[in-house]
matplotlib code that plots the C-alpha trace (Angstrom):
import matplotlib.pyplot as plt

x = [86.6, 83.8, 87.0, 88.9, 85.3, 85.2, 88.5, 87.9, 85.0, 85.9, 89.5, 87.3, 84.9, 88.4, 89.6, 85.9, 85.8, 89.8, 89.3, 85.7, 86.9, 90.5, 88.8, 85.5, 82.9, 81.3, 82.5, 78.6, 79.8, 82.3, 81.2, 78.3, 80.5, 82.4, 79.3, 78.3, 81.4, 81.5, 78.1, 79.4, 82.9, 80.7, 78.6, 81.5, 83.6, 80.6, 80.3, 83.5, 83.6, 85.6, 82.4, 79.9, 76.4, 74.6, 72.7, 76.9, 76.6, 72.1, 72.2, 75.5, 74.2, 71.2, 73.0, 75.5, 72.3, 70.5, 73.5, 73.9, 70.8, 71.3, 74.0, 72.5, 69.6, 71.8, 73.6, 70.6, 70.0, 73.2, 72.9, 75.5, 74.3, 76.3, 79.2, 78.5, 81.0, 78.2, 76.9, 79.9, 81.2, 77.2, 77.3, 80.7, 79.3, 75.8, 77.7, 80.3, 77.9, 75.5, 78.5, 79.5, 76.4, 76.1, 78.9, 78.4, 77.3, 79.8, 82.7, 81.0, 80.8, 83.2, 83.6, 85.2, 86.2, 84.1, 86.3, 86.8, 84.0, 85.7, 82.8, 82.0, 78.2, 76.2, 74.6, 70.5, 68.8, 65.7, 63.7, 60.5, 58.1, 56.3, 53.3, 53.5, 49.7, 50.8, 52.4, 51.7, 55.1, 55.7, 56.9, 54.4, 52.6, 49.3, 48.6, 49.5, 51.1, 55.1, 56.3, 59.9, 61.8, 64.9, 66.7, 68.3, 71.4, 71.3, 72.7, 71.0, 69.7, 70.3, 69.2, 69.4, 69.5, 71.5, 71.8, 70.2, 71.9, 70.5, 72.0, 70.8, 71.8, 73.2, 71.4, 71.4, 72.4, 70.6, 69.7, 72.8, 75.4, 77.1, 76.5, 80.1, 79.6, 76.0, 77.8, 80.9, 78.3, 76.2, 78.6, 79.4, 77.0, 74.0, 71.0, 71.4, 68.1, 69.7, 66.3, 65.6, 64.4, 62.1, 62.5, 65.6, 66.8, 68.8, 66.3, 64.4, 62.4, 60.1, 58.4, 55.8, 58.2, 57.5, 60.6, 60.9, 64.2, 65.9, 63.2, 64.2, 63.2, 65.4, 68.7, 68.3, 68.1, 70.8, 72.7, 71.7, 73.1, 76.9, 76.8, 75.6, 77.4, 76.2, 74.2, 70.5, 71.0, 72.6, 69.2, 68.0, 70.0, 69.6, 65.4, 66.3, 68.5, 66.1, 63.3, 65.0, 66.1, 62.0, 61.7, 64.4, 64.4, 61.0, 61.8, 64.0, 61.5, 58.9, 61.5, 62.8, 59.2, 58.2, 60.9, 60.7, 56.7, 57.8, 60.3, 58.2, 55.7, 55.6, 54.7, 55.9, 59.1, 62.0, 64.2, 62.7, 62.6, 66.9, 66.7, 67.8, 66.2, 68.3, 71.3, 70.8, 73.3, 72.7, 75.1, 75.0, 76.5, 76.8, 73.1, 71.9, 75.0, 73.3, 70.4, 71.2, 73.3, 70.1, 67.7, 70.8, 70.1, 65.9, 66.1, 66.6, 67.1, 70.0, 73.5, 75.3, 76.4, 78.4, 78.4, 80.2, 81.6, 78.1, 77.7, 75.8, 72.9, 70.6, 73.0, 71.8, 68.3, 67.7, 69.1, 70.0, 72.2, 73.2, 74.5, 72.9, 73.1, 74.3, 73.0, 74.6, 73.8, 76.2, 75.8, 74.7, 76.1, 79.0, 79.7, 82.6, 82.9, 85.0, 85.6, 87.8, 90.6, 89.1, 85.9, 88.3, 90.6, 88.3, 85.7, 88.9, 90.2, 86.9, 84.8, 87.5, 86.4, 82.4, 81.9, 78.9, 80.6, 83.5, 81.6, 79.4, 82.3, 83.8, 80.6, 80.2, 79.7, 81.8, 82.8, 85.5, 86.5, 89.2, 90.5, 90.9, 94.1, 93.9, 89.6, 87.3, 83.3, 82.4, 85.3, 83.1, 80.5, 81.3, 80.8, 84.5, 84.4, 81.1, 81.2, 85.2, 84.4, 81.2, 83.2, 85.9, 82.5, 81.2, 83.9, 87.3, 90.1, 93.5, 93.2, 93.6, 89.4, 89.4, 91.7, 90.0, 86.6, 88.5, 89.9, 86.1, 84.7, 86.6, 86.5, 83.3, 83.2, 84.6, 83.1, 79.7, 81.4, 82.9, 79.0, 76.5, 78.7, 80.6, 84.2, 87.3, 87.8, 87.2, 90.6, 90.9, 93.5, 93.2, 95.0, 93.8]
y = [-47.0, -48.6, -50.2, -51.4, -52.6, -54.5, -55.9, -57.0, -59.4, -59.7, -62.2, -63.8, -65.4, -66.7, -68.1, -70.0, -70.9, -71.8, -74.0, -75.7, -76.6, -77.5, -79.6, -81.0, -79.3, -76.5, -75.5, -74.0, -73.9, -71.4, -69.9, -68.9, -67.7, -65.2, -63.6, -63.0, -61.5, -59.2, -57.9, -57.4, -55.7, -53.3, -52.2, -51.2, -49.5, -47.6, -46.7, -45.6, -43.7, -45.2, -46.1, -42.8, -43.7, -42.8, -43.9, -45.4, -48.1, -48.6, -51.4, -53.1, -53.2, -54.9, -57.6, -57.9, -58.5, -60.8, -62.9, -63.0, -64.2, -66.7, -68.1, -68.1, -69.8, -72.3, -72.5, -73.7, -76.5, -77.5, -79.5, -79.8, -80.1, -82.2, -80.5, -80.1, -78.0, -76.4, -74.9, -73.8, -71.8, -70.4, -69.3, -68.0, -65.5, -64.8, -63.1, -61.4, -60.4, -58.9, -57.3, -55.1, -53.7, -53.1, -51.4, -49.3, -46.4, -46.6, -46.7, -43.9, -41.5, -42.5, -40.6, -37.5, -34.8, -31.6, -28.2, -26.9, -24.2, -20.9, -19.5, -19.3, -18.7, -23.1, -24.0, -24.8, -26.0, -26.0, -26.6, -25.1, -25.5, -22.4, -22.4, -20.1, -19.4, -16.6, -19.6, -23.3, -25.5, -25.9, -29.0, -30.8, -33.7, -32.3, -28.3, -27.0, -24.5, -24.4, -25.4, -24.8, -26.1, -23.9, -25.2, -23.2, -22.8, -20.3, -19.4, -21.7, -19.6, -16.4, -13.2, -10.4, -10.2, -11.2, -10.4, -12.5, -14.4, -16.5, -19.4, -21.1, -24.1, -25.0, -27.6, -31.0, -29.5, -29.9, -27.3, -28.9, -28.5, -26.0, -27.3, -26.8, -22.7, -22.6, -23.7, -21.7, -18.4, -19.3, -20.0, -16.2, -14.4, -15.2, -16.6, -18.8, -19.8, -22.2, -22.8, -26.5, -25.0, -28.0, -30.6, -28.8, -30.1, -33.6, -34.3, -32.1, -33.1, -31.1, -31.0, -33.7, -36.4, -35.2, -36.3, -34.9, -35.7, -33.9, -33.4, -35.5, -33.6, -30.5, -32.4, -33.7, -30.0, -28.5, -31.4, -30.7, -27.3, -28.2, -29.5, -26.8, -24.3, -22.2, -19.5, -20.2, -22.7, -19.7, -18.7, -21.5, -20.9, -17.8, -18.9, -21.5, -19.8, -17.0, -19.6, -20.9, -17.4, -16.7, -20.0, -19.2, -15.5, -16.4, -19.0, -16.8, -13.0, -15.1, -16.9, -13.2, -11.5, -14.8, -14.4, -10.8, -11.0, -13.7, -11.6, -8.7, -10.6, -10.8, -14.1, -16.1, -19.0, -17.9, -18.4, -15.6, -13.3, -13.2, -12.1, -8.5, -7.7, -4.2, -6.9, -9.2, -11.0, -13.7, -16.3, -18.6, -21.8, -22.2, -21.7, -19.8, -17.6, -16.1, -16.1, -14.1, -12.1, -11.0, -10.1, -8.4, -5.7, -6.2, -5.3, -2.5, -4.5, -6.7, -5.4, -7.8, -10.8, -13.6, -15.6, -18.7, -20.1, -19.1, -17.2, -14.2, -14.9, -12.5, -9.6, -11.1, -8.8, -9.9, -11.6, -9.3, -10.3, -13.3, -11.8, -11.0, -8.2, -7.5, -5.0, -1.7, -0.3, -0.5, -3.6, -1.5, -3.4, -5.3, -8.2, -10.7, -13.4, -16.4, -18.5, -22.2, -21.7, -23.1, -21.5, -17.8, -19.3, -20.7, -17.3, -14.8, -17.2, -18.0, -15.0, -11.7, -8.6, -9.8, -12.1, -11.8, -11.2, -9.2, -7.2, -6.8, -6.5, -4.1, -1.4, -2.6, -0.3, -2.1, -5.6, -7.9, -11.3, -14.2, -17.6, -20.2, -21.9, -26.1, -25.6, -27.5, -26.5, -28.5, -27.8, -24.5, -27.1, -30.3, -33.3, -33.5, -34.1, -36.3, -38.1, -38.1, -40.6, -38.8, -35.3, -36.7, -38.0, -34.8, -32.3, -30.7, -30.4, -31.1, -28.7, -29.7, -30.4, -29.3, -26.6, -25.5, -25.5, -24.0, -20.8, -20.3, -19.7, -17.9, -14.9, -15.5, -15.0, -12.1, -10.3, -10.9, -9.5, -6.3, -5.5, -6.4, -6.3, -2.9, -5.3, -4.2, -3.8, -6.4, -7.6, -10.5, -12.0, -12.2, -15.5, -18.7]
z = [-49.7, -51.8, -54.0, -51.4, -49.4, -53.5, -53.7, -50.0, -50.7, -53.8, -52.4, -49.8, -52.8, -54.5, -51.6, -50.3, -54.1, -54.6, -50.9, -52.3, -55.8, -54.0, -51.2, -53.0, -49.8, -50.5, -46.6, -45.8, -41.9, -42.8, -45.1, -42.8, -40.2, -42.8, -43.6, -40.2, -39.1, -42.4, -41.2, -37.7, -39.2, -41.7, -38.5, -36.3, -38.8, -40.0, -36.4, -35.3, -38.5, -41.4, -42.8, -43.2, -43.7, -45.8, -49.9, -51.1, -48.3, -48.0, -50.8, -49.3, -45.6, -47.2, -48.9, -45.5, -43.4, -46.3, -46.4, -42.6, -42.5, -44.3, -42.4, -39.6, -40.3, -42.3, -39.4, -36.7, -39.4, -39.3, -43.4, -46.0, -48.8, -52.0, -53.1, -56.8, -58.6, -60.8, -57.3, -56.8, -58.9, -58.9, -55.8, -56.6, -59.0, -57.7, -54.9, -57.4, -59.0, -56.3, -54.7, -57.3, -57.6, -53.7, -54.0, -57.3, -56.2, -53.5, -56.7, -58.7, -55.4, -52.8, -49.3, -49.5, -47.6, -47.5, -47.8, -45.0, -43.3, -42.8, -40.2, -37.1, -37.1, -36.9, -40.3, -40.6, -43.8, -45.1, -47.9, -48.8, -52.8, -53.8, -57.1, -59.6, -60.2, -62.5, -65.2, -66.5, -66.6, -70.0, -69.4, -67.4, -69.1, -67.8, -67.6, -64.1, -62.9, -62.1, -59.0, -57.7, -54.8, -53.0, -50.4, -47.9, -46.0, -43.2, -39.4, -37.3, -33.7, -35.0, -33.5, -36.6, -40.5, -43.0, -46.7, -49.0, -51.8, -54.1, -56.9, -59.7, -61.4, -64.6, -67.1, -65.4, -62.1, -58.9, -56.0, -54.1, -56.4, -54.7, -50.8, -49.9, -51.4, -49.6, -46.4, -46.4, -47.2, -44.8, -42.3, -42.6, -41.9, -45.1, -46.0, -49.2, -51.2, -53.8, -57.0, -58.4, -61.9, -62.1, -65.4, -66.3, -63.0, -63.2, -60.6, -58.1, -54.8, -53.4, -50.2, -50.5, -52.1, -55.6, -57.4, -61.1, -63.5, -65.9, -69.4, -72.5, -74.8, -72.9, -72.9, -76.4, -77.5, -75.3, -76.6, -80.7, -79.8, -79.8, -82.7, -84.9, -86.2, -89.9, -89.5, -89.7, -86.9, -84.9, -85.4, -83.0, -81.5, -80.2, -80.4, -78.2, -75.2, -75.2, -74.5, -71.4, -70.4, -70.1, -67.7, -66.2, -64.9, -64.9, -62.1, -60.2, -59.9, -58.8, -55.6, -55.2, -54.9, -53.0, -50.9, -50.2, -50.1, -46.9, -45.4, -44.7, -43.3, -39.5, -39.1, -41.5, -40.6, -38.7, -41.7, -43.6, -40.8, -41.5, -44.6, -45.4, -48.5, -49.0, -49.4, -52.5, -54.6, -56.9, -58.2, -61.1, -62.6, -66.1, -67.9, -64.2, -64.3, -67.4, -65.3, -62.3, -64.3, -66.6, -63.2, -62.5, -65.0, -64.4, -61.1, -58.6, -55.6, -57.1, -55.5, -57.3, -59.4, -60.1, -63.4, -62.6, -66.1, -68.0, -71.1, -70.4, -72.6, -71.5, -73.2, -76.9, -77.3, -80.9, -84.2, -87.3, -90.0, -89.3, -85.8, -82.0, -81.4, -77.9, -75.3, -75.2, -71.7, -68.9, -66.6, -63.9, -60.9, -59.6, -61.6, -61.7, -63.7, -63.2, -65.9, -66.8, -68.1, -72.0, -71.8, -71.5, -74.2, -76.6, -76.7, -76.8, -80.1, -81.1, -80.9, -79.5, -77.6, -78.9, -76.9, -74.7, -71.0, -72.7, -74.1, -71.1, -69.2, -70.7, -70.3, -66.8, -64.4, -62.4, -63.4, -62.2, -63.9, -62.7, -65.0, -63.1, -64.7, -65.4, -64.4, -66.4, -66.8, -63.6, -61.6, -59.8, -59.0, -56.1, -58.4, -58.8, -55.3, -55.0, -57.8, -59.6, -62.1, -63.1, -63.3, -65.5, -68.0, -68.4, -68.1, -65.6, -66.1, -64.7, -61.5, -58.3, -57.7, -53.4, -54.3, -57.1, -54.8, -52.0, -53.8, -55.8, -52.0, -50.8, -54.0, -53.6, -50.2, -50.6, -53.0, -51.8, -49.2, -49.9, -52.2, -49.8, -46.0, -47.2, -45.9, -47.4, -51.4, -53.7, -55.7, -57.5, -59.6, -63.6, -63.2, -60.1]

ax = plt.figure().add_subplot(projection="3d")
ax.plot(x, y, z, "-o")
ax.set_aspect("equal")
plt.show()
């Protein structure tokens, strides 16, 4: 809708430009009437649902409103300024640029149809920010305790307890990156808690309204790592990723401990009373998948873990003789690795059976893996639906984005149903 809207308004501007130049007349009155008509038409189409109201069209609505206000004043004054070609051209360029900027977000993030929710339960959402008094935030400009904001999706008006699933986003992701997955799980009877890893998330917005964007040093270090290949640099990579893992796992431990305490408190919020702390699953994308997998080793209250296209960095125990030492202890709980095709093939060709995830799967008590053909790294988030342009720039495959997300969500639901609710025996095809 954003591109179509821009084409229509630019065509109107071109028509008025051509008409004015040809007749040597400003046509202020006609332009004013069209400006007011555009605002009324936008409001009508918004009311009838053609336009989804939200951040995409806020600026566009503001521009139309201001143009209509000026147009109304112009009609009331009935004053026609003399025709000047440079003034007509300036008006055309000004309006064209202003309308293009006003519709930028609508083009970058076009309207899209959310994947269908297949569960029967109505969903409620919430947000909580908690401060870890035991840790100083390494990214803070001045010493302060690390604060984490967690978003929740859960069954509305429920009178029973449900399994808890904690999600950890990838580097530069954010707590809402897999909205469709959270909604699908909640509609089937899960409480989903998605952590915003402050300063490693693209942004976090806490409950007080404080906005924190991703730390620039973290971005630069992550980008540098992709270009490092020699042995010395491999050791640097190990040290850096282990530091990230320490921060991430401490984040997730803190959130999970807080949730368990809240769930045990009979006076806590209704949301926390819905959590069954005897049934806990973890899931994460990329770096968040590595974090979730590591907690599956460190805690006895975790029942199942899903890694979405991430390298299980926690399997690396040390760096000795120019290579990492992997954990030989069997992975203790149900584990599912979901791979993009390029990730899986590259790992097989460049590393082989000693690749962290393959090693963990081979030595796990109960592990599964599946490969999504033609999928890219970000196909396991909602970004390809939310902003196809950004997703193409950052990395997706040729797979249909909506089909990929819906299939992934179904696999995730079946896995957690099997290991958190004991509903059926889990099976997943090697390729999707």
